[in-house]
N, C-alpha and C positions, 0 to 999 in steps of 0.2 A: 425618321429611324440613322441617319447620320448625325443631330444633329444631340438626336439621345446616345446614340456611343461616343460622342464628343464631351458632355454633361457626364457620362460615367467614367472617363479619362480624367477628366478635372477632378471630379470627386476621389478615386483611388490616389489620385497625384496628391491631395491634401492631406489622407493618410500619413505621406510619406511627408510629411513637412519638415522633419526634423534634417533628410539627406538632403531635401530641394534646399534646403536654407543654407548648408554645408556645400553643395555644387554651387553655389550663387558668391557664397564667399572666396571661395577656391580662383572663381574667375576673376572678382573685382580687387582680390588679390593681386592676378599674374596682370591687370592693367586690361580685361575684356568688359567690364563695368559699364559701358555705354550697350552691349547685347541688350543689356535689362533695359532697356527705353528702346531701344529698333527694333524686338519684338516684342512690345509691350505688353512683360511680365505685370508690373505693377498691379493692370485690374484683378490678377489673380492672389496676388500679395501683396497688400498694397504697403502694409506697416511697415515689413521686412526687407519691400522695395525701395520704400523711400531713403530705411535706414541705412541699407549699403551704399545707395548710389551715393551717398554723401562720404561715405568712405574713401580712398585716396590707395592708388595703388601698391605695394611696394618698392618704395625707389629702389633695391637691391634689386628689381627686376627690370631696368630700365635700360641694363648694358647688354638685356639679351632679344636675339630677335621675335618675331612675331612667331616663327615659327616651334622655336626652341621653347617659349610659355607656352603656345600649346603645348607642347608634347611634357613637361611641366604638370602640366594642368589635370592631363589626364595620365600619366602618371600619379598624383596625388589624391585623381579618384576613382581608385581604382581595378578591382578588375575587368568589372562591365567598359570602363571606359578606355582600358590600354587593348583590350579587343578591340573593340571599335577601333581605336588609331590604330592597331595593326592592318583591319581589312581596307581604311582609308590612305594607307599606303601604299594602298592593290590599285587605289581608283585617281587616277593621272587623266581622267575627265573630269574630275573635281575640285582638287587641286595642283597646285602648279607645284612644278619638280623640286624646288626647296624645303617643303613642307610633305611632299616623299618622300626625301631624303633622312628629312627628321626623324619623322614618326617611324621610321623602319628602325631608329636606333632605339624604340622604347623595350624598358625593360620588364618584369617582374616578378620581377626576384625580391621576395619578403621575407619577413619572421617566419619561423615554421612557428605549429600553433604547437600545442605542448600534448604528452605521449595519452593525456587521461581518453583527450577526445576521440586519439589513433583506436582503444582498448575500445573504448564505445561502441564508434564506429561496424568495426570488424564483430563485434560481441551481436548489436543488433541485425547488420546483415548476416552472418554462418554459425552463432550459438555457440560459440567459441571465441576467447580473444585469440590477439595475435600470438602467446606463447603455446598455444592450446595449438592453434591449427597448424603453426608452422615448426621445423627443428628448433633452428634459429631465428631471431628477428632483433634488425638492431633498435633502439629505441631512439638513438640523434638519427633521426631524416638525410641523406646526405645531398636531398635537394630540395627545396621552395621554393612554391610558384603559388602566381598571385593562385591558382581556382583548388590545387592541387599541393600533395609532396611525399615527395619518392624514402621509401627506405629498401635496405638494404634485406632479402631473408634469404632463409634455405628450407627446403620442401622436405621433406620424411627420407625420401630418394637418393638427398645429394644434389637434387638439382638448385642450381644460383639464380634470386629470382630477384627480381625490382620489382615495389610495389608499389603502387601508385593511390593515395587517398584522396579523398575531396576534401579538400574546406569545409568544418561544418558553421552551417549558415546561408553557407556563400547561394548556395537556389534563392534563398528568399533576397540575399542582397539585388542577385543581380536579377529577380524579379522586378523587385522595389525600382532602381536605375533603370531598364526595359520601360516600366512605367512615364517614369515622368523623362525618359527618352521623347516615350511617341507624343510625349505631350509640348514638348520644346518641338519638334519637327511639324508641327500640327500650328504652333506659334510659327514658322519658320514660313511656312508653306502658306498662311493665309497673311503675313505682313513683309513675306517677302518676294515679290512676283520672278524676281533675277533669277530665283532658285528653283521656278516650276522643274525645266529638266531636270534639277540635280531630284527630285522626287524624295523629300527628305521623308516620310510617314513611308513611303514605297522600303526606301532604306534600310531603317531602323523595322520594319517587318523583318525582311528578307535578315538582316544583322543577328537579331529574336532567334527567327531560325535557328540560325546557322548554331548559339552561339549555346542554344538549348542542345541541342546534337551534343555540343563537344563536353556539357555536363554528365551526358550520363554517356557516361563508362561503359555501360551494356552495348552501346552506338561504335567506341574506341576499338573495344572485346573482338565485334564484329567486325569494323572495316580492315584491322590487324593482321584475321583468320583471312576474309578472303583476299589482300594485297599479298601474304605468304602464300598465299595458291596458286597465282596468279602467276609469280614469281617462283613455281616452284624446282623448274629445271634450269632456269637460268643461271649462265655462272658469270660472275663478276658483281652479286650483289646475294645480300644475306639479309634476312626476315625475321626477327627473333621471334620465338615462339609463345603462343599465351595461355593459360592456365583456364579456361573456362571455371570447373567447376570451385577456383578461386575467386573467380570475378561477378561482380555486380553491380547497380548503378554507379556505387559510391567508392566502392573497391577496383582494379584494374592491376592481377600480375601477369608478370611476363620475365622470358627471359633475362637476367642479366647478362648484356652484353659488353666484354670491355674491347675498346677500340683508342684510335685516335682522331682528336676533334678534327674538323674538314677544313678550320682553319688556323691549326697550328701547321705550317709548312718545314720550320727544321723539324720536328718531330718526325712528321713524314719522310722526309727526306732523309734523315738518321737509320729510321726503317729501313732504306733503303727501296722505299717507295718510286715507281715511273711516275713521275708529275705529267706527263705529256698522257702519257694511257690514261692514268684516271681521267686528265678531261674530257676528252673522246670518249671513256665508257657513261662518265656519269650526263654527256650529252644522250648518248645510245639509252639510258635508259630513263632521259626522263622522255624522250621522244617514242619512244615502246610505248611507254602508259597511257597517252595520249591518243597516238592511234593502230596499236595493237587490241589496245585493254580498254581504253576509255574508264579507268580508274588512277585518279592522280593522286600525290602526295598535297593538298593547297596550302601547307603550311612548310616548305620549305625553304631552309637559309642554313647555314654551313652549322647556328647549333640544334641542327636534328637531323646532323648526318655524322656515321663515324667511318674512318678508313679501317678496313682491318686489312693492315697488311700480309701479300703486300699489291693484293691488286684485287678488292674486294670491298664494297661500299654498304652500309648497313642503315637504312634507316629510322630515325627514334618519330615518335610520338604520330598517331594517327586519330587523331580527333578533327582535323578539319580536312576531309578531303572533298575530291571534283569528281563530277562524273563527265563523259562527254557520249550524247547518245552516234548510234552507226552516222543517223541524217548531220550530224552535229560534226563529225565526222570528218565526211565527205567533204560538207561545208568550207572545214579549213581547210583541205585537199583544193577544194575547187577557189580558195582566193589567194593560195603559195599558189599554183599554175597558172591560174590567168594572171597573176604579178610577175611572173618570168616570162611567160610568155607578151608582155603587155600589151595583153585583148583587156578594155577598161569597160563592156557590157560586157566578160563570163568575172569582172569583178562587185559591180552591182547586187548578181541575184544571195551570195554567198556571202555580203555585208548585209544586205537588209533582213536575211535570216538568221544572223547572228549577233541583230539591234534589236531594239525594242525604240520603236517610232513615237515623240511625241507631240508631232505632229505630221502634215499630208508632208509627205516626201516630193520633191521637182527630181525624176530620175533624171533628166536629160544633165540637169544643173549637178547633179551627184556623179553622175558618167562622166562630164567633162575635168572636176575635179580630183577623179578615180587616177584619169588619163594624165594629168600630171604629176598627181605624187608617182607615178610608174615614168614616167620622164626623168621627173628629177631623184631616183636612187637607183630605179633598176635598170641601169646601162647594165650593169656585172651579173653575174652567172651566177646560179643559186648560192652555188659553195661560195661565191662574195660576198652575198648581204651582209648587211649590219641592219640583223633583224630588232636590235631595241629601237636603234630613229627611224624606222621603216613602222614599226607599231604606233611609239612618238606622233607620225605624223600619220598615219591610220586615224589617230584620235581627235586630233586636229578637226579633218574632212570631218567624219560623224559629227563631234561638236557641232561643227560650223549648220549641218541640216540636223539639230535634235536627233538624231540619236544614241543612243544609250547600247552599251555593248550589256547583256546579260551576266549577271555576277561570275557566275565561274568560267566566263573568258578572261576575265581579268583576276581569279587566281591563277590561272594557264599563263597569263602572259606575267604573271609574278612569282610564276617557277621556271620560267623563261629566262626569265629576267637575270637571279639568282646565280644558275646555273653557266648562262654565261661569263660572268662575274668574278666564279667563281673557277672555271675553265681558263677562261685569260689569266686569272690567277698564277694559275701551274702552268701555263704556255700562254706566251705571249703573242704567237704566231694563232690562236686557237680561233674560229671561226664556227659557230653551232650550225651557220647554214650549209657548212661543209655537211653537214649531217642530215640534213630534213632529204634530201635523193630520193636515199632505197625509201624510204617510206612511203615519201608523196608516191611514188612508183609502185609499192608497193598495194599500197588502198587503190589505186586508180584500176590498177590492173585484176586485185580483186574485185573492186567495184563491176567489170565484164564477163571475170569469169563464170562459163556456160551453165557453174550448177548454181551460182548465186543467182542469175537471169533467171536459170530454169525457177529457180525459187520465188524470185520477188515475184514472175509470172504465174505461178502456182497461189501466190499470196493477192493478187490483182481479180484471179480468176476466180479466188472463192469470196473475196468482195461483192463483184460482180451478182457472182451467182446467187448469194446472200438478201443484196440489196433486190433482185425479180423477184427470189422467192415473197420477200417483204413486204413487195410492192403491192399487190391487189388488198394489202387489210389493212394498211395506208390508206389509202385511196379511197378504201369502204368507209374507213373508218372519217375519215375526212368528206367523204358526202355526204354520212346518217349529219354530223355535224352541220351542215349546207340545209339538209333539211329538214332539220328540229331548232331552226335559231339560233344555233348556240354559236359558230364562229360567229366570230364578230372581226372587223380591221380597223385597226383605230390608225389615224395618220397626229406626230405628232413635230407640229410647225417650229422653228426655230428660229433665231436672228429676227422676229417678228415684234421684241417687245416696242423698238426706237417706233413702227412707222405704227403701233396701234394705240401708241401714246400720242402721239401726234393726230393719225386720225378723229382722237378724242376729243383733243383740243382742239379740233376744227371747230365738233360737232359743239360743242363747247359755247364756242363762240357763236353759230349762224342761232344755236337755240336765243342766247342773250342777244341777238340783235335783233330777233321776232319778237319778242317780251318787248325788247327796246321801242320798236315801233307801235305794236299793238297798244304800247302805254300812250304814246306820239298819238295815236286815235283817237282812245280813247277819251284821253285829257283834253281833247281841242272839242270832242262830240260834249264835252262836259261843261265844257268852258259858255260853247253857243247856246245850249239847253240853259242857261241863269238860273239852275238847282241849289234852293240856297241850303246851308247860310252862301252869304259874299263876301267878301271883302273886298272893299273899293270897288263893289258893281261886277265884281267875281266870282263863280263859285269854289269855293276855298276846295271843294276835292280835286278841280278841274290844276290848281296850282301846285297840291299834291302831286299828282298825275306828273308836273313836268319836273317838279324837281329833283322826282326819285328819276324820275326819265335822262334828265342831265346828270347827273351821280356816275347811274349805269355807262351813260356815254362815256361818260370823262373817264369811267374803268376799264370802258373794251378800249378804246382809242390808245390808254396806256398802255395797255397789254402788248398791241398791236407794236406800239414803237419799240418795248424793249423786246422782245420777239425781235424784230427788226436789228434791234445792235447784236 
């Protein structure tokens, strides 16, 4: 089935041959032509690969670093690859710091699409054009990105709104690119064994799931509603209202918020904002998303954050969100408390729970490496920790043990890095770790609250009662299968291929030796019997038998000598 699936992927890739050709041309132009040979792309598109490989990279790109060339490749290839680069910029386990910094600069600002397409999309989704649906609708977009563009409008009740409309045919373009990326990922896994831990195919699958959700504005509408609800009573943050009756899978209508970009320090100071207060508020809001709600903004960067003077944040763009289950939040809490208490034994379990192992983990060695990490970095109190450096070394330890963090953990770390960087720009003395302690204590306290313990005990008791209730029926079903001979136990032996091949080789030698001995004995008997026809008074059959035995004997000796070599 895996082979059939791979053939189907290759077949779909050939349907998008022109797009594939465009991707390869861009790679060659920016000096990545060696990848075509390294990942054996010739075998799938021989003529085109030969043509492209004979072309030289653009000399103008020679002055750029490899990371800069990679960023430009992704920008030129469009929305799918830009989004992939943005995801990769959160993965320090895959790319070194220079690449992470360069990919974080990826811009997806592109020319707007025509107003005629806006009219067509709105009419198809709502049965009315934008001029009929809204009281006023600006024909010129106020923002244009690779996936959508935004227009300012006004509802019939006078509310100012921002209407985000998905680019026409973007879903088909992304689908084609994802198929090509899936094919390239399978080639990388097959021809680059050193990338096994990165799991390119799995990475592309996760990326495809995230991107498809981001293309569906109904999902973003639900994200916005939930995020607004979870911060409804929270001071210091404002979440734009959303208008579901004006939303569809291709159109999102939300409140138009006027604020100051979080990166515009001069304007913030001119508006009388207390930057030191804003630094601490940003940290508290982020940690509240992690530890209290378990639902966080996974695409947090200064472009998605506005400040409403004097002391409120406003988040934008809710297409990419992360989730932490209660158990994951507790594992995160255990990781922090174990690190602060310098108890490496308490670090192993949460690290294993938050990662995916690509090989068997040597727990004792992992414990020793985590002990070294705590000794190197955690001499200080929780409020004085350098979170970014601790995370970087933790990634290195996990990489050494072939452990890969789950994707949303990397999103979490990227959000932490953004808030920490922004906080230090606002306040040079800012320390994100100083805001951790109250949230960790609260989560630890809630875990042992009598109400929580009673609820967990009730769940466990219910599970046990269900098990006991279902056990007789399950046991009876198993016994019936055994009685009627329907239950089979199969054993699969792995790693025996070499031994079986060796035994087969030995058996072949023994069989050849037996046949050789029989030929010699038979030929001797025929020679002694004097059966005609004869040659020089020696029976011909005996001579032929000795000749065949000689050939077989030399062949057997040659095989033994070659094996010993």
